[in-house]
N, C-alpha and C positions, 0 to 999 in steps of 0.2 A: 628185403628191404623192399619199396616202390621207386617206379623211377623219379616220384616228387622229392621222396627223401633222398633219395641219390645223389640230385639236381641240388640239393641244399647241403647234406653234408660231404659230398664229395671234395669241394673245395675248401668246405672248411678246416676238413681232416689236411688233405695238405697244406691249407694256413698253420698248422699248428704243427705239420711238420718242419715247414720252412724254422719258422720260430725253434723251435728246436734243434735242430739240426745246423743252423746257420751261426757259423762264425766270424768274426773278422779274418780276410784272407783268403777265404770258403764263396766271396762274392758270385763267380763264374757258379758253380755246382749251386748255390741258392736260385742265380737265375734260371740255369736249364729245369730244376725239381719244380719252381713255379708254375713256369712255360706247360711241362707236362701234367702237372694239376689245373690250370687252367682249359687245356683244350681236352682232358678229362673231364671234366666241369663242363664243356661245351657237348661232346661225346653224348654223356647221358640225357642231355636237354633233348636231344634229333631223334627218338623213337617219340618224344610227344608229339612230335608235330608231323611225323606219318602214321600214328595212330591215331591223331584227333579226328573223332566222328564230326565231320561239317555241320550237317543237318539235325545235331542235337542243343538242345539248347543245356542241356543238364549236366550238370559237374563228373567230372570224368578223371580216370585214377585217381580217385577214390581211396584214402586211408586211413583207419581210425583204431587208434590203440587209447587209452586209459591213458591221464598222464598225472593231475591229480586228481584223485576222486573223490575226496572229504566237500569240494566245492566244484563237483562236476564238471572239472573241467579236461579236454581230452586234446592230444595230437591227431589234432584232425587237420587233413591234408585234400585239395583236389585243384582241379581249372575248368574253367565253362572257355565259351569264345571270347569273352573281353582281361580275362588273365591269359592265357594258352602262351598269348606272343613274346609277353614279356618277360617269359622266364629264358627261352635262346635268345631274346636281346641282352640280357643282362650277362650270360655267359659267352656271349658272344664279344660284348665289350671292355670284357676281364681279360680275355685273351689279348684284345687289340692293346690295352695298358699293360699287360707285361712286357710286350713287343716294346713297344714304344719308349716305354722306361727303362731299356736295356743297356743301353749307354748312360744317360741323364741323372742318373740317380748312382751316387757311389758310397755312399756313408750307407750304415745300419739297414744296406741291402734285403736282409732278412726279415725285418721287422715291418718296411714296405711292401716288398711283396706277401708276406703274411696277411698285415695288415689290406693289399685287397681282395686277397683269397677267401677270406673268413667276410668282408662286406660282401663280395659275391653271396655268398651264398644266406647271408643276412637278407637279402634284398630282394632273393626269391622265396626265401621262408615267408615274406611281407607280402607276394604276391599270389599263394599259397594257401594259405591260412584258412580256414573255413571255422575256427574258432575264437572267439574275439580274444581272448586271453593267450590265445598264441601268437595272433595276429601283433597283438600290441604289444610281447616280449620280444619278436620280429620289429617290429616298428621303430621299438624304441633302442634295442641293440646295434641299430646301423648307423646311429648317432655317434657309436664310441670308437670304431676305425675309422670314420671320417674328421672325427675332432682331434686326434692323433695325427692324421697325416696331414693333416692343412696346421696344427699346432709343431708338428716337430720339423718336416720339409718343405714350408711354407714358405712366404719371402721376411721382407723386414715389420709386416704389422700382424704376423700368424699368429700371434697370442690373441691380437685383440679378436682378430678374426675367427678364428679358432671359438673364445668367448662367446660372443654375434650370433656365431650359427650354433651353437649348446643352447647358448640361455633363450632364440626366441623358439624353435623349435621346441625344447622341452618346456615350455607355459604352454606354448597351443596344446600339449599331447596328454598335463594334466587335468583341463578341462573333457577330454574325452575320456581318459578312465573316470572318471565319476558319471559320464555317459554311461559307458559299458557298466556300470557297478548299478545304475538304476535298471537297466535293461534285463539285468538277469536277476533283477528281485522280481521285475514287474513279469519276466516267462516262467516264472517259477523256480531259479535255482539252474539257469543253462545257458553258460556260453557262447552255444551254437548258432554260430551268424545268420542260416537259412531259416532256423528258428525267431531269431529276432525281426528279419521279413514279415515273416507272418503274425505277427504281434497287435492286436489293438490297440491304438493311442490316443490319448485326444489331444484335442487342436494344442491347447498352451504346452502338454509334452511333446508334442512333436516339434514346436517352435525353439521350445529350451536345448531338446536332443540335439535340433541342427544347428543350431548354433554355435555346442559344444564341439560339435563335430566339426563343425567349420572352420574353429581357432585349431587345430592342428593341420588337420588338411588344406586350407587355403594357404598358413604360413609355408608349405612345404614346399605347395606348386610353382613361386609362390604368386598370388595373386597381387594387387595392388589394392591399398596401400601396405602392404606387410611383406612389402618385396629388398626393403633399403638393405636387409642382412646379405643377397647374394649377388652386388656386384662387389662387395668386399673383400666375402671368401672368395670367392672366384679370382679376385684378382692376385691375392696373400696364397692361396691353394696350387700347389705343384701341377703340371700340365696332366697326367695321371688325374689327381682331385677333382680338376676341374672339370675333366671328359666325364664323369662318372658321373659327378655330381651331378651335370647337365643333363647327360644320357639318360640316366636312368632313378637319382636320389627326385628329382621333381616329380617324377612321374609315380612316385608313393604315394602322394598328394590328391592327385587327380584319380587314382585308381579308389581313393578310401572312399570317393564322393560315389561312386557307380557300386560300389560294395555296400556301402552304410546308407549314408547321406540318401541319394535317394529309393532305394527299397525300403530303409526303415523309414520315414520321417515323408514321404512323398506328398501329402498336404501341405507343408510347408514349404517342402521344395515348392511344390505350383506358386506356393502363396508370397513367397521369396524370390523367385526366378527372377523378378523386375530388377531386384538389387547386385543379382547376381551377373544378368547378362549386363549391367549397367558398370561393375566393376571388373567385370569381362573387356568392354571396350575402351576402358578407361588406360588399361594395358595393353591393350593393341593398339590404340592411338597415341595416347598421350609419353607413355613406355618407349615407344617407336620414332616419335621428336626426340628424345632425352636423348637417345641412341646417337643421335645422327649428327649430336654435339660432342662426344667424347673423343678426347686425344688416345687416350688407353685402348690398346686393339682387344684387350680382355676385358672392360667393362663395356666398349659396343658391344660384344657376343654374350655377354649376361643381361643387359639392357636387351637383348633381341630375345635371347630365350623370354624373361620374360612377358615378350611382345606375344612370343609364338606360344606360348603356355594359354596366355587368354587368349585365343583361338581354340582348344581345347576346350576350357569350361565355359565357353558360348555356345561351343557346338552342345553339352550335355544338358545346357540350361532351355532348351528351347523345346527339348523332349519330341523330336521329330529323330526318327530311325536315321535320315540321312547327315542329321548334326551330331547323335550321338555318334555314330561308323566312323565320319567324320571327325571328331575330336580324338576317338583313339589310332585313326591312322595318325593323325598329327601327331599323337604320342610317340610311337612306333618310328614316324618320320625323323621328328628333332631328336631321337634319339642317334639316328646317323650321323645326321646332319652335322646339329650341334659338337658331337665328342671328335666330328671331323677337323673342325674351324678350331675346338683348344687345341686340336693335336695338330695344328698347321700352324697356329701362332707359337707353338711350345719346339717348332723345328725351328722358327725364327729366332726363339730365347738363347736357346741352347747354344747358336752360333754369335749370336751380335750382344746376349743377356740386356736388350731393352723390348718393355713391349709399347713404348708410345710412338705412336705413326709418324712421325715428323723423324723418325732417324732412321727414316728407309726410303723409298722412292729405288724403282726402275730395276725390284730384285729380278724382274722378269729378264732382265740381260746376263745376269750371272748364275739362275735355276730357272732354266728352262723348265724342265721336268717338271718340278714340285709349284711354280704356277701355272701349271698345265689344272695341275691337281685341284689346287685353290678356286682356280678358277670355275670349276664343276661344284664344290662346295658352296661360294657362293651365290650361283646361280641355284643350288637348290634354296638357299638360304632365302632368296629374294620368292621360290616357288616357282620359278621356270619350270612349263610342261616338260614332260617326261624325267623328268626329275622327281624324288620320295615327299620332297618339301610342297608339291602343287597339290598332291591326292586330298592327303585331308584337307585343307584350304579350300581347296574347292570344294569338297562337299558342304564345308560350313559356311560358307557364301552362297551357297545354295541353300541350302538350309536355312539361311538366314533371313536369302529374299522371300521365301516360302512362309518363314515366319512373320515380319515386318520387313515391306521393305527400305524404311531408314535402318535397321539393325543389319540387312545385308550391305546396304553402301558405306556404313563404317567398317565392317568388315573386308571391305573390297579396298578401302583407303587402304586400311594398313599394307595390302601388297604393295602400291605405291610408295607408302613409309620404306619399307620392307627391303625392296629395290633399290629407294636412295640411300638408306647407311649402308649397304652393303658391296654395292658397286663403287659409290663412292670410295669408302676404305679400301674396294682393290686400286682404285684406281693410283691412289694414292702411296701406297703400299710397292705393288707389283708393277705398274707402267710408268713409262715416259723415262727418260735418259737418267743412269747413274748419278746421284746427287750427294754421297760422300762416301768416305775411305770404307766402311763398315759395308758396305753392302759391295763394292768393288772386290773385297777379298773376298767375298760369299763362295761354297762350294755348292754343286747341288744335292739331293739327294741319294743317301747310299741305298745298299739293297735292301739291308731293314727297314726304313723309312719306305722306301718307294714299295715292298711290299704290305703295310699298314693303311697304306692309303690307298694302294691296288684295292685292297678288302674291302674298304668304307665305298670306294668309287662305285665297285661293283654291287653292293648293297644299294647304294643312293641309286644308281640307275634301274636294278633290277623290280623293285618298289616303283618306281615312278612309271614304269614301263606295261608292269603286270601285276597292281595291285591287287587282282583278284584274290590269290591264295590267302592273302590276307585279311582280306573285307568278308568272304566266304565264312572263313570259322567262327568271326564276329556278329554275323548279322540273325541267327536267331539264338543267341544269348540276347543281344542286344531289344530282340523283338518282345523277346518275353519278360525281360526288366523293363518295357518300356509299358506293353500290357499289365505289369503289376504296379505300375507308377501312376497309370491312368482310374485305376481302382482306389476310391478314399479308404484310410485305415481307422477313422473315426467309430468308436464304439456307438 
């Protein structure tokens, strides 16, 4: 079994084991098995990073075996510089979620941990699949564990939020399935994604394919105006669910644009780039303004995620090496920072059982260690130089100015908005005198919480100070993608 197969199936196997072995009264054993499973899943991704040839744009660690031979469907895996970092990122965030949920989840612990481990493997499958049908199966299968996580362990309106999440994402994906079937027929009966990249297509076909793919990927990102499901889901989801949703699941859609939309329909991508850039700038600026007025901490960070993912799609559709690499760097950084911010909200919620900003104030007086970690993550969310949040946004802004001064200016305004909502929320929750009894009784983070936040802080600072390993792996694949997209595919 290859490294990518191990990265996919080790967490899924441990998830199944946890589901089978877990019984009420065995919660502690289940937690330890889940932790071992998540660490094993992370461990098998480490050789991917150390063994990756950063000078090559080709697919690496490729595995291919027949799956459904009648329809020429293969179990075909591989990663290039575009996909590489999302495999260890997914495994890392899974470890973080398992540790952070150690005490907060007390009911159906085996099902909760099992769902996250299985979800981890499925998401890695999305980033690794080189067969269209295999990609689609993994892409859709990720909905099931997340639907259960929201619907079982979520807040008071969890059923509504779970249905909204499922219906939005499923509806878009059905058009993508039609697009895949069309490509299968046009390619003479192949689901090979790299074959689809070379397929000559008419302008009309490319436009229809572009918008069919857009239906699934834009909802998943989520781009404005199909972003409305995200705040509701984040508010109702348990802390671990919000962390994985923001850190990894939103990236599935953005990744889809690079793996499918741009290389399969390059002429349509160029033709409709103005629309994508406009929608991205609306997300970056308008949704940033919406975030400022939120009273619920989770809603504020949820809208912040929409704004930050707007930077990603903006970078992709300027067809500039700096912009695409910046978008990818922003995806990785957002994985660390948004996950950390939702976990910080979870730390407070576990103690006070409220997400309302008005119910806090002066937390720094009773939780100084925690407030220091929170400040780092809030600064990273603003795009402070030296943190992961700065790297991708700065690259996208540079690419924006090179592309069009006004686009660059619009992207730069978003940094000001990001600082506004992030720092104002920090001021109201953490700074000033203690304003109510809830905060006066708080105790600082324990060793387990300190470990979780320390791991995320190290990741945020490492990427912010030394992003070279991340960008070195991306650059050859990004250059190859842009060279491909620059060529017309019109017959």
